[in-house]
C-alpha positions as CSV (number, residue, x, y, z in Angstrom):
1,M,167.0,95.8,110.2
2,E,163.7,96.6,108.9
3,E,162.4,93.0,109.4
4,T,163.8,92.8,113.0
5,L,161.9,96.0,113.8
6,M,158.7,94.8,112.4
7,K,159.2,91.6,114.5
8,I,159.7,94.0,117.7
9,S,156.7,96.1,116.8
10,S,154.6,92.5,116.3
11,L,155.6,91.4,119.9
12,L,154.8,95.0,121.6
13,L,151.4,94.9,119.9
14,L,150.8,91.3,121.1
15,L,152.1,92.1,124.8
16,L,149.8,95.3,124.9
17,L,146.8,93.1,123.7
18,A,147.5,90.4,126.8
19,L,147.7,93.5,129.4
20,S,144.6,95.3,128.1
21,A,142.5,91.9,128.0
22,P,140.0,91.6,130.9
23,L,140.8,89.2,133.7
24,A,138.2,86.6,134.0
25,V,137.1,85.6,137.3
26,S,137.8,82.1,138.3
27,Q,135.4,79.5,137.3
28,G,134.6,76.2,138.7
29,K,137.1,73.7,138.5
30,A,136.6,69.8,138.0
31,Y,138.8,67.1,139.4
32,G,138.3,63.8,137.6
33,G,135.4,65.3,135.6
34,A,132.9,66.5,138.2
35,R,131.7,70.1,138.2
36,L,129.9,72.0,141.0
37,L,127.4,74.6,141.1
38,L,125.2,76.9,143.3
39,A,121.7,78.4,142.3
40,G,121.7,81.9,142.4
41,L,122.8,85.2,140.6
42,Y,126.2,85.9,139.5
43,H,128.3,88.1,137.2
44,G,128.1,87.4,133.8
45,D,131.8,86.4,133.3
46,E,131.7,84.2,136.3
47,V,130.2,81.0,135.3
48,S,130.3,79.2,132.0
49,A,127.6,76.7,132.7
50,G,124.7,76.7,130.1
51,S,120.8,75.8,130.2
52,G,120.4,71.8,130.5
53,S,120.0,68.8,132.0
54,G,122.8,66.0,133.5
55,W,122.9,67.7,136.8
56,F,122.2,66.3,140.2
57,G,120.9,68.3,143.0
58,L,121.5,67.6,146.8
59,Y,118.1,68.4,148.6
60,G,116.7,68.1,152.1
61,K,116.5,68.8,155.5
62,E,116.4,67.5,159.1
63,G,118.1,64.3,158.2
64,D,116.1,63.5,155.5
65,F,118.3,64.1,152.3
66,E,118.5,62.7,148.8
67,L,120.7,63.2,145.5
68,A,118.2,63.7,142.5
69,P,118.5,64.5,138.7
70,T,117.5,67.8,137.7
71,A,118.3,70.4,134.9
72,I,119.3,74.1,135.1
73,K,118.3,77.3,133.5
74,V,120.5,80.1,132.6
75,E,119.0,83.8,132.1
76,A,120.3,86.9,131.7
77,A,119.7,89.1,134.6
78,F,120.2,92.7,136.0
79,D,123.5,92.9,137.9
80,A,123.2,95.5,140.4
81,V,127.2,96.2,140.7
82,M,128.2,96.1,137.3
83,D,124.8,97.1,135.2
84,E,123.5,100.6,134.1
85,E,119.8,100.6,133.9
86,G,118.3,98.8,130.9
87,R,121.3,96.5,130.7
88,K,121.3,92.6,131.9
89,T,124.8,91.2,132.1
90,G,124.2,89.1,134.9
91,K,123.4,85.2,134.9
92,R,120.9,83.7,136.9
93,F,121.2,79.9,137.5
94,S,117.9,78.2,138.5
95,D,116.8,74.6,139.5
96,L,114.2,73.4,137.2
97,S,113.1,71.0,139.7
98,G,111.5,74.1,141.8
99,R,113.4,72.8,145.0
100,E,115.8,74.5,146.8
101,P,119.3,72.3,146.5
102,I,122.3,72.4,148.7
103,F,124.3,72.4,145.7
104,L,124.2,71.3,142.2
105,V,126.8,68.8,140.8
106,K,127.4,67.2,137.7
107,G,129.9,64.3,136.9
108,P,130.2,60.5,136.6
109,K,129.6,57.8,139.3
110,L,126.7,60.0,140.6
111,A,123.2,58.1,141.4
112,S,119.8,59.2,142.4
113,G,118.3,58.1,145.7
114,P,118.6,58.7,149.5
115,V,121.8,59.9,151.2
116,K,122.7,59.6,154.9
117,A,123.4,63.2,156.1
118,F,125.4,63.8,159.6
119,F,125.1,67.6,159.4
120,S,123.8,70.2,157.4
121,G,124.1,74.0,158.2
122,D,127.0,76.7,158.6
123,L,129.5,75.5,161.1
124,D,132.5,77.8,161.7
125,L,135.8,75.8,161.5
126,S,138.3,78.5,163.3
127,A,137.5,77.4,166.9
128,V,141.0,76.1,167.4
129,G,140.6,75.7,171.2
130,T,137.7,72.8,170.1
131,P,140.2,70.4,168.0
132,A,137.4,67.9,167.5
133,I,135.0,70.1,165.8
134,F,132.9,67.6,164.0
135,S,132.3,63.8,164.3
136,A,130.1,61.4,162.4
137,P,128.6,58.4,164.0
138,D,130.0,54.8,163.8
139,N,133.5,56.2,163.2
140,A,132.7,57.2,159.6
141,G,134.7,60.4,159.8
142,A,135.7,63.4,161.6
143,L,137.2,67.0,161.3
144,H,140.1,68.2,163.6
145,I,141.1,71.8,163.6
146,S,144.6,72.9,165.3
147,G,146.2,76.4,165.2
148,V,147.2,79.6,167.4
149,R,145.5,82.4,168.2
150,D,148.0,85.8,167.8
151,A,148.5,86.9,171.5
152,A,148.2,90.7,170.3
153,E,145.6,90.3,167.9
154,K,142.7,87.6,169.1
155,S,141.3,87.4,165.8
156,L,144.4,86.3,164.0
157,I,144.9,82.4,163.6
158,R,148.3,81.2,163.0
159,D,149.7,77.9,161.8
160,Y,145.9,76.4,161.0
161,E,145.3,72.9,160.1
162,L,142.1,70.9,159.0
163,E,142.4,67.4,159.0
164,I,139.9,64.5,158.4
165,I,140.5,61.6,160.8
166,R,139.1,58.1,160.5
167,G,140.4,55.5,163.1
168,D,144.0,55.6,163.1
169,K,144.2,57.4,159.8
170,R,144.6,61.3,159.2
171,Q,144.5,63.4,155.9
172,T,145.2,67.2,156.1
173,L,142.7,69.0,153.6
174,L,143.9,72.6,154.6
175,A,146.9,74.3,155.7
176,L,147.2,78.2,156.4
177,D,150.0,80.3,157.4
178,Q,147.3,82.6,158.9
179,F,143.8,84.3,158.5
180,Y,141.3,86.3,160.4
181,D,138.7,84.5,161.8
182,G,136.1,86.7,160.3
183,V,136.4,85.1,156.9
184,S,137.3,81.5,158.1
185,P,136.6,77.9,156.5
186,R,133.3,76.6,157.1
187,L,131.5,73.1,156.9
188,L,128.4,73.3,155.1
189,W,127.2,69.7,154.6
190,A,128.6,66.2,155.7
191,G,127.0,62.9,154.6
192,D,127.5,59.8,152.8
193,L,126.9,61.1,149.3
194,D,128.3,58.4,147.3
195,R,127.1,55.5,149.7
196,D,130.2,53.9,150.7
197,G,130.0,54.0,154.3
198,R,132.5,56.9,154.6
199,T,131.7,60.7,155.0
200,D,131.9,63.3,152.4
201,F,132.2,66.8,153.2
202,F,131.0,70.1,151.5
203,F,132.9,73.2,152.4
204,D,133.2,77.0,151.8
205,L,137.0,77.3,152.4
206,S,137.8,81.0,151.7
207,T,139.5,83.0,153.9
208,Q,139.1,86.2,151.8
209,E,136.5,89.2,152.2
210,N,133.8,88.9,149.6
211,V,134.8,85.5,148.1
212,R,133.2,82.1,148.4
213,L,135.2,78.9,147.5
214,F,133.1,76.0,147.7
215,T,134.6,72.6,147.6
216,L,133.1,68.9,147.4
217,Y,135.5,66.4,149.0
218,P,134.1,62.9,148.6
219,S,135.6,59.7,150.4
220,S,135.6,58.3,147.0
221,R,137.7,60.3,145.4
222,A,140.3,59.8,147.8
223,A,143.9,58.6,146.7
224,P,145.6,56.0,148.8
225,P,146.2,56.4,151.6
226,G,144.0,59.6,151.6
227,L,140.3,59.7,153.2
228,A,138.7,62.0,150.7
229,G,139.7,63.9,147.6
230,K,138.8,67.1,145.8
231,A,135.9,66.2,143.3
232,A,135.1,70.0,142.3
233,E,135.3,73.6,143.3
234,F,133.4,76.6,142.7
235,R,134.7,80.3,143.5
236,H,132.4,82.9,143.7
237,V,133.2,86.4,144.1
238,G,130.5,88.4,145.9
239,C,129.1,92.1,145.2
């Protein structure tokens, strides 16, 4: 009887410890060995990467883009949300090249050099009345969106779908039952990052307030018969 009570007490203790442990903010996820990061200031438990080399930055503007090797520096920084005066629990990630990358990526099958870009900016993907919202030249890939705006609540979009189209092939990247168009998926960059003649996409696919879900979809990561595959994602919870 005493042994049974001790076992129950031990289990209860483990349960209490598990429940009292802090919840970690979601880290970047890698698919097939790639990692994704954006330079900036983050909460201390939000990013696990350390200083070092082995990264590639995507740089450019106005049609002139390149993928180039770089290194990052991680420094303790004041977190205006979490820190009291004198504390530095935040982490600042800097690109040591001194340039401003669209994103930083680390993984296999990356090569430095010029890359074609078909779009760079911030394109709202909630305009369901404009299905063919983006199209690359030479049939290299297009984005198609569909959905229905709620009759009573115009900002609410139901039955949403984001697809890649190339020729007669289609692939669904995102399907949502509903979301509000104030926080909608966005296209941030499109081009030929892996230089295979097909379009690769960099999105923010978050539909939550104060959350960014950066996601990289290169065509070379597609599983047949798909047109693109998720290489990496980085989830950032804002202040």
